[in-house]
C-alpha positions as CSV (number, residue, x, y, z in Angstrom):
1,M,77.5,61.0,119.0
2,G,80.9,58.9,118.4
3,L,79.8,56.5,121.0
4,L,76.6,55.8,119.6
5,D,78.1,55.4,116.0
6,S,80.6,53.0,117.3
7,L,77.8,51.0,118.9
8,G,75.9,51.1,115.7
9,G,78.8,50.0,113.9
10,G,79.4,46.9,116.3
11,L,75.8,46.0,116.1
12,K,76.2,46.1,112.2
13,G,79.2,43.8,112.8
14,A,77.6,41.5,114.9
15,L,74.4,41.3,112.8
16,E,76.7,40.7,109.6
17,Q,78.4,37.9,111.7
18,F,75.1,36.1,112.3
19,G,74.7,32.3,112.0
20,I,71.6,30.5,110.7
21,Q,70.5,29.9,114.3
22,E,70.2,33.7,115.2
23,M,68.7,34.4,111.6
24,Q,65.9,31.8,112.3
25,T,65.0,33.9,115.4
26,L,65.5,37.3,114.2
27,L,63.7,36.9,110.9
28,P,60.2,35.9,112.1
29,A,60.3,38.5,114.7
30,A,60.9,41.0,112.2
31,L,58.6,39.7,109.4
32,A,55.8,39.8,111.9
33,K,56.2,43.6,112.1
34,T,55.7,43.9,108.5
35,N,52.9,43.2,105.9
36,L,54.5,40.0,105.0
37,G,53.5,38.5,108.6
38,D,55.7,35.6,108.6
39,L,58.3,33.3,106.7
40,S,55.2,32.0,104.4
41,G,54.4,35.5,103.6
42,L,57.8,36.4,102.5
43,V,58.0,33.0,100.4
44,T,55.2,33.9,98.6
45,Q,56.3,37.4,97.9
46,L,59.7,36.0,96.7
47,Q,57.9,33.6,94.6
48,Q,55.7,36.1,93.1
49,G,58.8,38.5,92.7
50,G,60.3,36.0,90.1
51,L,62.5,34.0,92.6
52,G,60.2,31.0,92.4
53,P,63.0,28.4,91.1
54,Q,65.4,29.6,93.6
55,V,62.8,29.3,96.4
56,Q,61.7,25.8,95.1
57,S,65.2,24.6,95.5
58,W,65.4,25.8,99.1
59,L,62.4,23.8,100.0
60,A,63.2,20.6,98.0
61,G,65.8,19.8,100.5
62,G,68.7,19.6,97.5
63,A,71.3,22.1,96.8
64,N,70.1,25.5,97.5
65,V,70.2,28.1,94.5
66,S,71.6,31.3,95.6
67,V,70.1,34.7,95.4
68,T,71.7,38.0,95.2
69,P,70.8,41.1,97.2
70,Q,69.5,42.7,94.1
71,Q,67.2,39.8,93.3
72,I,66.0,40.1,96.8
73,E,65.3,43.8,96.6
74,A,63.6,43.4,93.1
75,A,61.4,40.6,94.4
76,L,60.5,42.4,97.9
77,G,60.6,46.1,97.1
78,S,62.3,48.9,98.5
79,D,59.9,49.4,101.1
80,Q,59.6,45.6,102.4
81,V,63.5,46.1,102.5
82,K,63.6,49.2,104.4
83,Q,61.0,47.8,106.9
84,L,63.4,44.6,107.5
85,A,66.4,46.8,107.8
86,Q,64.7,49.1,110.4
87,H,63.9,46.0,112.5
88,F,67.4,44.3,112.0
89,G,68.9,47.8,113.1
90,V,71.0,48.0,109.8
91,D,71.0,49.8,106.7
92,P,68.9,48.2,103.6
93,Q,72.2,47.2,101.8
94,A,73.2,45.2,104.9
95,A,69.8,43.8,105.5
96,L,69.8,42.7,101.8
97,K,73.3,40.9,102.2
98,L,72.1,39.2,105.3
99,L,68.7,38.2,103.6
100,A,70.8,36.7,100.6
101,Q,73.3,34.9,102.8
102,H,70.8,33.2,105.2
103,L,67.3,33.1,103.3
104,P,68.1,30.0,101.5
105,A,69.0,28.0,104.8
106,V,66.2,29.5,107.1
107,V,63.4,28.7,104.3
108,G,65.0,25.3,103.8
109,Q,65.0,24.4,107.5
110,S,61.7,25.9,108.3
111,G,59.7,23.6,105.9
112,A,56.7,25.8,107.2
113,A,56.8,28.0,104.0
114,Q,55.8,25.0,101.7
115,S,52.4,25.7,100.0
């Protein structure tokens, strides 16, 4: 199992090195396998979960207000985070870090999440 652990650690390391382009591809594919459905569904959940001002800053085209992994977990709930982590192939804490790091830019560049 040592080889598999090494490969898993390598994958986790690669995911943590993701850039915005990779996340723009990976996130919609992962969301499609959850009940959030797509980026718009994720944005709606974040807004309903208390992150409305942050999300609005991402959509406004100005400076993005950052979010913490804890804020994302509180807004999405642990079940959603676990689903996304499973699709990313990482543990929930790593998924939260990825989301906190990349969501502002992904949402801002998509423009599709505006409602």
